[in-house]
N, C-alpha and C positions, 0 to 999 in steps of 0.2 A: 504494500500500500504506500503510494507516494505521499510526500508531505506537501502542504500548501506553501509554495515558495512565491516570493514577490507578491504577497497577498494584497497589496494595494491595488494591483492592476489585473491579476489573474482571475477573471470572472468565471471562466469555465471550471477552474479548480474549486472556486467557492461553491458552485452549484453541485459539485461532486462530493461535498462534505456529507458525512453520514446523516446529518440532521435535515438535509434538503434534497438528497439525491433521489428520493422517492418522487418528488415533484418533477424533476428532470426526466426521469424514466416515463412517468405518465404523459408528459408533454410530447416526448419523442414518439411514444406509442400512438398518441392522437394524430400527430402529423403524418405518420405512416398510414393510418387508417384513411385520412383524407385523400392521400395520394393514390390509394387503391380504389377510390371512388365510393368509399363508405360515407356518404354525405350525412347520415344520421349521427355520426360520431360527434360528440360534444366536447368542447374544450374542458379540460379538467377543472372542477370547481374548487380551485385553490386561489388564494390571493397572491399578490407579489411577495417576494422574499424581502425586498427592500423598497422604500419609497423616498423620494425627495419631497419634503413638506415645506411649502412656501407659506409662511404664516401671514405675511402682509406685503403689500406693494410699497409701503412707506420706507423711505430711506433718507438719512440725514447727510449723506454724501452725494456728490454729483460727478461721479467718475466718468470722464469722457470715453474711456475704453469699455464701459460696462455693456455686456452683450444683452442685458435686459433693460436697457435704457427706455425702450418704447413702452414698457409696462410699469416703470418705476413711478411711484407717487400718483397712482390712478385712483386713489381713495378706496381701494378694495382690501379687505381683511377677512380672513377666516374667523368666524366666531368660535368661542371656546367650546360650546356644546357640539358644534359640527365636528370640531377636531377630536373631542373626547369620544363621540359616538363612532367616528370613522376609525380611530385607533382601536377601539374595543372590537369593532366588526372585523377589521383586518387582522388583529391579533388572533381572533378565533379562526381565521382562514390561513394562518401560517406566516404572518408578517413577523420578521425578526429584527429589522433595523430601520432606523429613520434618520435621514440627514436633514437638518434644519438649514435651509439654503435657498438662495435665488429669489428673484422678483422683488426684493427689498431687503431690509435689515431685520433679521428675526428678533433681535433683542428689543426692537421698538414695539413689538406686540405687547399690549397691556397685560396679557396673561402668560407671558413667556415662562415665568418660573412655575406656574401651575401646570403648563403644558409639559415641561421637562419632568415634573413629578408624576404626571399621568403616564408618560412614556416609561419611566423607570418602574412604576408600579406594575406595568405590563411586561417587565423584564426586557424592554427593547434595548438594543445596542444603539448608541446615539453618536452622531457626528454633528458638530455645530460650526457653521461657516459664518464668520462675523467680521465686520469692519473694526471691531475692537473698541468702539467709542462708548459702549455700555457694558463693559466687562464686569462691572459691579453686579449686574443681574446674573451673569453666569457664576460669579463667585458665590452668590447666595444659594446656589444649588450644586456647588462643586462637590459637596460631600456625597451626593447621590451618584456621581459618575464613577465608573468602574474600569478595570482593565479592559482595553479594547475600545472604550469610548474616546473620542478625540475632539479637540477644539482647534480650528484652523483660522488664523487671522489673515485677512486680505490686506497685506502691507504694501507690496509692489515697489518698495524703495529701500534705500539704505541711508538716505539723508533727509533731513527735515524739509528742505525746499522742494525736493522731488516728490515727497509724500503729499505736500500741500497741492502741488500742481496736478498730481495724478488723481487725487481724490476730491479736492475742493470741498472739504468738510464744512458743515455749518457749525457756527459757534467756535469756542476756543478749544478745538481738538488738535492735539499735537502728537507726533510720532513718539516722542520721548514719554509722554504720559501713557500712551497705549502700551508701549513695551514694558513700562514699570508695572502697570496693572496685570500684564500677562505673567510677569515674573512672580507677582504675588499670588496669582491664580495657581501657578505650578507649585509654589510652596505650600499652598493650602491643601492640595491633593496631588501628590506626585504620581498617582496612577494615571492621570489624564495624559494622553499623548497630545502634546502641544506643537502645532505646526505654524510655520511662517510661510505664507503663500506669496509667490512672486510671479506676476504675469510679465513676461519679457516684452518690452516695447522697444523696437528699433527705430532709427530715424526715418521720418517721412511718412509715417502712417497717418492718414487723415480719416476722420469720421465726422460726417456732417460739416465738412469744410473746416473742421478744427483739427490742427495737427497735434497729435498726442505727445506727451512729454517723454522723451527717450529715457530709459533707465538701465540699459544694457551694461553700462559701465559700472553699475552699483551692485552687481551680483555678489561679488566677494564681500563688499561692505555689509550687505544684507546677512550673509552668513556670520560675520563677526558680531553684528547686532543680536542675531538669534542666539549665538553661543553665550553672549554676555547676559542674556535675560532668561536663560533656562529653557529655551525651546528644544524639542527633541529632533526636529527635522526642518529642512527648508525644501519646499516643493516649487520647482520651476515649471512653468508652462508658457506656451507662446500666446501672443495676443490674437484673439478671435474677433471677427466682426459679424454683424448681422447683414445679410444681403438685402438690398432695398426691395427687390422684386418678390422674394419669397419669405423674407424675415427669418430665414434659417441661419444657424451659425456656420461660418466657414473660416478656413485658414489659408492665407496667401491668395485670397481672391483679389485683393488689392495690396500687393506687397510693400508699397511705399517707394521711396527713392533708391533703395538698394536692390541689387539683383539677388536672386535666391542664393547664389554662391556666396555673395558678400554677407547676407544675413546669417547663413550657416557658419561661416568663418567667425563672425563676430560673436555668435552665441557659443560656439565651441571654446573660443578664447575666454569668454566670461565664465563658462563652466569649469574650465581648467583653473582659473583663479579662485573660483568658489571652493573647489575641492582642496586646493592648496590652503585656503583659509581655514577649512574644516579640519585639516590635518588628521583625518581619520577619527575625529572626536564627535562628529555630528553626521547624521544621515542626510545625504543629498538625493532628493527624488526628482526624477524627470517624468513628466506626464507622457502618456502613450503617444499623443500627437506630437509632442516635442521630439521624442525618440524617432518617430517616423520622419519628421521634418529634417532632422540632422542626418538621417540615413537615406534621404531622398526616396522615401517610401510612402509619401502622402497619397499617391495614386492608389496604393494598396488599401489604405484606410478608407478611401472614397469609393472603392469597388465593393459594393454590398451584394449579398445574396438577395434574391427576390423577396424572400420572407424575412422580416425583422423578428427574430425569435426572442430577442431580449425583452420585448415589451410585455411578455408574459410574466417575467420575473422582476421587473423594475418599472414603476410608474411614477408620475409626478402629480401631487395634489396641491393645487394652487387656489387662490381666491377667485380665479376666473374659470376653474374647472379642473378635471383630471386629464392629463396628457400622457401619451404612451412613451414619451422620450424627452429628456431634458433639453436636447437641441431643438425640439419643436414646441417648447414652452410658449404659449400664446399664439401658436399657429393653428388655424382651423383644422387642417388635415391631421393634426396630431391630437385633437381633442376627442375624448371618448365619453365624457360625462360632464355634468355641471359640478360645482364645488361640493355638492352634497352626494356625489356619486358613490361614496363609501359609507354614508351615514345610515347604517341599518342593513339588515339582511336583504330586504326587498331591493334597496338601492344597489347593493353589491351585486345582486343577480342581474339587474339591468345593465350595470357597467361591465360585468363580465361578458354578457351577450354582445355588447358593443365592442369590447376588446376582441372577442372571437371574430367579429366582422372585420375589424381592423387587421388582425393577423392574416385573414384570408384575402383581403383586397388591397392593403397598403403595399405598393410596389417600391421597395427600398432602392432598387436599382435606379429608379427614376427620381423618386422624391428625395433621396439622400445622396445623390451623386456628387454634391459639392460639400458634403459633411464628412469631415475627418473623424469617423465614428469611434468613440471609446469602446463600443461593444462589437466592433468589427470582428475581432478574434473569436469571441464566444458565439457570435452569429454563424460564422463559418464552421466552427467546431460542431455546433448543433446541426447545421445543415448537412455536414458530412456524416454525422451519426444517424440522422434520419434516413439518408440515402443508402447507408450501409446495410448489410445483412446481419449485423451484430445483434445478438439477444441483449435487450436492455438490461437484463440481470447481470450481464458480463461487463457492464460499464464499471471500471475500477474506481472505487471511492478513494478519496484522499483522507488523511488523518483529519479528524474534525477539529478545526482550530477555532470554531465559533466566531468566524470573522465574515460578516456579510455586507458591511458598508461599502 
C-alpha cells in the first residue's frame, strides 16, 4: 500500500485513502454503466468529499490581481442557518473538509467564529484563506483547530510598499501588523499549519487597464519574513486573470510585457533565491500550475478529458449558488444550484440531480480549454480507470492520512 506523498496536490491519492475510496469505486462503476448504455444508472448519492465555502462577497481589500474581483462586494452573504443546515446535510453525505475561501474575506462574516465551531463540531478538516486583517477572529477559535487544519495568508509581498500597492487595504492595515498577528496565532496553537501565500506578479500584467505591481523580486524576502514570524511554508503560485468573454480563470492568456521564456527565467531565479533563503528550514511549495508553467506544460493542464470527474468530489458553495468548480465560480455554466442547494435532504437531492446532469453534459474539452486545471491529473486518472478493465476492488488504496483539503 503506497503512502500519500505530496499531499497538497495529489488529489487522486487523496481519493484512494481508505476512508473515501468507496466513493471513488462507486463513481467509476456508475461511469462505466453509463458508457455501456445503462441510462437508468444513477449517480451515487454521496456528497462531495470537500467543498470551498465562500461565506461572503464582502472584502476590505481591493487587490487588482484578484480573480474574483467581479463578485467582490456585491452585498451577498450566506446566512448562518443556511450554512449550518448545509454543513449538517453534507456531513451526513460524506463531507470531510471545508476550505473557507474566495469571493470575499471570510473573517468579515459576522458569524465567522460560530461557523468554525459548527464545522469542528462536525469533525471537519478546515482550511482558512484570509487576507490577515482580522486574524483576531481566527485567534479566538484557534484552540479548536487540529493537526491537518491550516490557515493561509494572502500576502503576495515581502515589503510594506509592495503589500500596500498589491492589496490596497482599507483602513490602517499594514504588513508588519498582519505578520505579528500571524506569529501570535502560531504561538497560540502550534498544531495549525500556517502558510504564507505569494501570487507571483511579473512586469507588464494589466487588468482593467491597470498595471499590476510586480513582486517577483521579493520572493526571497517573503521567505525571510515567513521564517521570522513562525510560518510553516511559503506557497508560490502564478498570477491568474479572468477572461473578459467567459469570466473563467486563465494563465498566460495575456502574459504582459515579457515573453514566456523571460517570465520562466525570472520566476526560476526568484525560486532559487527563495530556496536559498529557506536554507532547508522552511517548506517551499509550488502550485500545480506554476510547476506546469516552469516546465512548459501548460498545454497539458489545459487539455481536459470530456468529462470533468472532479466535480463529483469537490464543489463550491457561495452566496450566489453552488458551483461545480472553483475556476467557474460565478459563471452560469458552472452553477448547479442556488445558495440553499445543500440546505436539507430535499435540496441535496435536487442539487445532486443537477450535478448528475452537469457531469453528463458539461464538455470540459471545450468549456475549460483555457483553464490550467488543478484537477487535470485526477480527471485523467479517473478517466483512464473508467476506460480500463480493472475491477474497482483492485484499485490500490493508499495509507489513510486523513488529508482531504
